[in-house]
Backbone as CSV, one residue per row, in Angstrom:
resi,resn,N_x,N_y,N_z,CA_x,CA_y,CA_z,C_x,C_y,C_z
1,GLN,52.022,59.330,81.858,52.234,58.342,81.328,51.876,56.762,82.156
2,VAL,51.645,55.630,81.675,50.913,54.943,82.744,52.611,53.656,82.332
3,GLN,52.676,53.213,83.558,53.948,51.458,83.440,53.058,50.464,84.396
4,LEU,53.209,49.735,82.972,52.501,48.329,83.427,53.597,47.327,83.322
5,VAL,53.741,46.313,84.838,54.372,45.428,85.018,53.624,43.736,85.163
6,GLU,54.141,43.216,84.569,53.396,41.404,84.677,54.183,41.007,85.115
7,SER,53.478,39.898,85.803,54.092,38.401,86.457,53.222,37.558,86.418
8,GLY,53.840,35.918,86.632,52.844,35.228,86.525,52.882,33.950,85.971
9,GLY,53.423,34.163,84.451,53.525,33.470,83.405,54.429,32.193,83.379
10,GLY,54.662,31.478,83.367,55.308,30.035,82.931,55.049,29.022,82.175
11,LEU,55.211,27.474,82.528,55.518,26.282,82.079,54.364,25.742,82.427
12,VAL,53.125,25.508,81.616,51.627,24.182,82.570,51.348,23.387,81.958
13,GLN,51.002,21.961,82.172,51.308,20.912,81.657,49.420,21.781,81.024
14,ALA,48.481,20.610,79.439,47.113,21.118,79.227,46.532,20.493,80.287
15,GLY,45.523,21.063,80.804,44.391,21.268,82.118,44.587,21.706,83.198
16,GLY,46.427,22.292,83.167,46.482,23.304,84.658,45.984,24.871,84.486
17,SER,46.368,24.810,85.781,46.192,26.442,86.033,47.131,27.616,85.756
18,LEU,47.403,29.338,85.727,48.019,29.558,85.966,47.208,31.225,86.395
19,ARG,47.963,32.054,87.158,47.545,33.516,87.476,48.213,34.667,86.972
20,LEU,47.938,35.184,86.475,49.019,36.488,85.831,48.470,37.455,86.838
21,SER,49.421,38.086,86.942,49.106,39.948,87.718,50.090,40.666,86.804
22,CYS,49.390,41.924,87.083,49.768,43.178,86.676,49.600,44.071,87.244
23,ILE,50.582,45.034,87.527,50.407,46.310,88.890,50.738,47.327,87.394
24,ALA,50.173,48.306,88.364,50.767,49.813,87.182,50.573,51.364,88.247
25,SER,51.799,51.606,87.537,51.818,53.170,88.336,51.238,54.249,87.322
26,GLY,51.299,55.247,87.624,50.307,56.639,86.777,49.382,56.739,87.365
27,ARG,49.008,57.878,86.484,47.624,58.585,86.735,46.517,57.507,85.621
28,MET,45.890,56.712,86.502,44.513,56.199,85.776,43.332,56.475,86.584
29,PHE,42.464,56.260,85.353,41.137,56.453,85.442,40.435,55.063,85.278
30,ASP,39.352,54.925,86.637,38.224,53.298,86.744,37.744,53.198,85.584
31,PHE,37.617,54.407,84.908,36.559,53.955,83.521,37.090,53.522,82.890
32,ARG,38.487,53.436,82.577,38.835,53.284,81.060,39.473,51.601,81.693
33,PRO,39.221,50.865,80.009,39.508,49.462,80.314,41.159,49.463,80.834
34,MET,41.146,48.101,81.611,42.338,47.622,81.870,42.441,46.372,81.778
35,GLY,43.301,45.771,80.983,43.251,43.937,80.807,44.598,43.058,80.256
36,TRP,43.867,42.621,79.699,44.841,41.533,78.943,44.539,41.260,77.231
37,TYR,46.014,41.534,76.356,46.134,40.486,75.338,47.046,39.575,75.561
38,ARG,46.745,38.743,74.305,48.046,37.922,74.294,48.206,38.004,72.377
39,GLN,49.400,37.006,72.017,49.834,36.914,70.984,50.805,35.489,70.868
40,GLY,50.047,35.004,70.442,50.858,33.687,69.876,51.540,33.727,68.338
41,PRO,52.550,32.426,68.729,53.746,32.225,67.186,52.862,32.500,66.206
42,GLY,53.313,33.423,65.625,52.764,33.437,63.950,51.320,33.941,63.838
43,LYS,50.814,34.904,65.073,49.570,35.074,65.302,48.986,36.585,65.568
44,PRO,48.204,37.522,65.159,48.107,38.448,65.359,47.553,38.436,67.107
45,ARG,48.058,40.171,67.848,47.900,40.421,69.244,46.075,40.483,69.425
46,GLU,45.217,39.015,70.184,44.058,39.399,70.077,43.756,39.420,71.649
47,LEU,42.249,40.105,71.856,41.280,40.751,73.067,41.690,38.960,73.921
48,VAL,42.348,39.125,75.362,41.966,37.949,76.261,40.300,38.390,76.940
49,ALA,40.899,39.713,77.793,40.203,40.083,78.794,40.411,41.553,78.986
50,THR,38.864,42.207,79.523,39.468,44.012,79.881,37.898,44.056,80.815
51,VAL,38.633,44.803,81.684,37.596,45.409,83.092,37.718,46.897,82.859
52,SER,36.282,47.401,82.944,36.206,48.785,83.649,35.024,48.925,84.848
53,THR,34.578,50.128,85.232,33.739,50.503,86.080,32.924,50.737,85.471
54,ILE,32.904,51.322,84.159,31.809,51.359,82.800,31.191,50.376,81.809
55,ASP,31.824,49.539,81.746,31.999,48.531,80.546,31.862,46.989,80.718
56,GLY,32.419,46.840,82.514,32.162,45.818,83.093,33.466,44.944,82.605
57,THR,33.150,43.565,82.405,34.562,42.569,81.937,33.854,41.881,80.531
58,LYS,34.902,42.269,79.281,34.898,41.453,78.364,35.776,40.630,77.689
59,TYR,35.767,39.498,77.678,36.370,38.443,77.061,36.276,37.833,75.746
60,GLY,37.499,37.340,75.575,37.797,37.011,73.877,36.596,35.260,73.883
61,ASP,36.234,35.666,72.812,35.436,34.429,72.058,35.958,33.204,72.872
62,PHE,37.481,32.815,72.475,37.878,31.450,72.741,37.691,31.455,74.277
63,VAL,37.885,32.167,75.345,37.760,32.169,76.934,36.866,31.202,76.888
64,ARG,35.665,31.340,76.605,34.565,30.073,76.702,34.562,29.736,78.431
65,GLY,34.863,30.822,79.279,34.079,30.688,80.674,35.582,29.519,81.316
66,ARG,36.943,29.809,80.486,37.774,29.081,81.461,38.776,29.832,82.209
67,PHE,38.690,31.743,81.837,39.440,32.661,82.388,39.097,33.624,83.188
68,ALA,39.425,34.473,84.490,38.779,35.243,85.304,39.021,36.595,85.036
69,ILE,38.870,37.520,85.070,39.619,38.887,85.004,38.998,39.466,86.367
70,SER,40.459,39.983,87.299,39.368,40.727,88.217,40.618,42.306,88.595
71,ARG,39.528,43.282,88.858,41.034,44.331,88.821,40.548,44.764,90.211
72,ASP,41.719,45.528,91.040,41.843,46.349,92.323,42.212,47.503,91.790
73,TYR,40.991,48.473,92.195,41.212,50.134,91.741,42.099,50.702,92.296
74,ASP,42.285,50.020,94.204,43.063,51.154,94.693,44.284,51.272,94.551
75,LYS,44.722,49.480,94.265,46.207,49.096,94.057,46.505,49.123,92.803
76,LYS,45.397,49.575,91.775,46.058,49.647,89.951,46.444,47.862,90.011
77,THR,46.156,46.790,89.492,46.017,45.566,89.473,44.786,45.156,88.897
78,VAL,45.359,44.340,88.161,44.805,43.324,87.303,45.365,42.408,87.790
79,SER,44.261,41.430,87.529,44.756,39.694,87.521,43.941,39.177,86.101
80,LEU,44.785,37.855,86.005,44.025,36.984,85.610,44.105,35.757,85.889
81,GLN,42.995,34.677,86.740,42.813,33.757,86.606,42.865,32.608,85.319
82,MET,43.909,31.846,84.756,43.607,30.899,83.850,43.064,29.585,84.289
83,ASN,41.837,28.724,83.695,42.211,27.698,83.963,41.679,26.544,82.936
84,SER,41.788,25.036,82.917,41.984,24.670,81.932,42.703,24.932,80.613
85,LEU,44.290,25.099,81.333,44.583,26.008,79.720,45.064,24.607,78.271
86,ALA,44.888,25.329,77.540,45.681,23.906,76.262,46.362,24.472,75.809
87,PRO,47.127,23.705,74.749,48.259,24.109,74.105,47.990,25.471,73.311
88,ASP,46.479,25.554,72.489,46.887,27.023,72.063,46.293,27.953,72.405
89,ASP,46.257,28.043,73.800,46.745,29.076,75.002,48.192,29.987,75.082
90,THR,49.312,28.913,74.142,50.446,29.410,74.529,50.726,30.713,73.739
91,ALA,50.982,31.620,74.566,51.008,32.844,74.123,51.952,33.536,74.749
92,VAL,52.663,35.338,74.488,53.177,36.091,75.403,51.571,36.798,75.630
93,TYR,51.641,36.997,77.200,50.395,38.056,77.646,51.023,39.404,78.180
94,TYR,50.332,40.236,77.268,50.437,41.703,77.353,49.202,42.249,78.698
95,CYS,50.176,42.946,79.497,48.966,43.771,80.240,48.605,45.210,79.239
96,ASN,47.846,45.649,79.491,47.147,46.947,78.583,46.010,47.967,79.091
97,TYR,46.300,49.084,79.404,45.810,50.189,79.407,45.529,50.824,78.581
98,HIS,43.753,51.008,78.189,43.179,51.765,77.308,43.044,53.202,77.156
99,LEU,43.318,54.228,77.017,42.801,55.510,76.708,42.173,55.889,75.292
100,PRO,41.421,56.844,75.172,40.718,57.213,73.717,41.930,58.165,73.330
101,VAL,41.852,58.127,72.052,41.762,57.366,71.019,42.477,56.449,70.987
102,ASP,42.580,55.332,71.040,44.181,54.445,70.176,45.440,55.054,71.368
103,VAL,44.695,55.262,72.255,46.631,55.414,73.167,46.259,54.478,73.942
104,ASN,47.226,53.206,73.488,47.388,52.124,74.410,48.955,52.102,75.448
105,PHE,48.395,51.690,76.455,50.153,51.158,77.151,49.987,49.857,77.363
106,TRP,51.124,49.242,77.739,51.744,48.418,77.196,52.591,47.752,78.308
107,GLY,52.916,46.654,78.969,53.319,46.312,79.566,54.620,45.081,78.976
108,GLN,55.463,44.687,79.194,56.339,44.313,78.464,56.215,42.611,78.029
109,GLY,55.433,42.371,78.328,54.662,40.494,78.350,55.009,39.568,78.989
110,THR,54.183,38.343,79.251,54.966,37.307,79.964,54.507,35.999,79.309
111,GLN,55.566,35.347,79.433,55.274,34.277,78.852,54.267,32.861,79.036
112,VAL,53.414,32.453,78.565,52.780,31.138,78.861,53.063,30.107,78.015
113,THR,53.403,29.076,78.588,53.656,27.737,77.855,52.823,26.417,78.293
114,VAL,51.954,26.632,77.122,50.938,24.830,77.775,51.449,24.149,76.817
115,SER,52.126,23.017,77.920,52.382,21.672,76.894,51.264,20.473,76.942
116,SER,51.259,19.945,75.784,50.479,18.740,75.921,50.511,17.358,76.172
């Protein structure tokens, strides 16, 4: 079993930056992806970014170079640096760790609100 705890959400003005962090406990594999998803109001959950030793980094199309994910495999943490935030980025951001087949561990979520 893997437990994930996020931190770092909050309220920011458009154009600002936030950094999200997630720390995990439990047995993990470096080659399995760990990262971030988000769910905005009335929208489905979507990929923000993931990283693993095998697949490298993956980003959602909307990121367009604004976000950067990093992972510390020894400390079992993953961070998301978000720059040039826009109101459309308002969402609950969830830390995720994925195992095959379709086994997902989720954090409790952290709210990011971007004001215009």
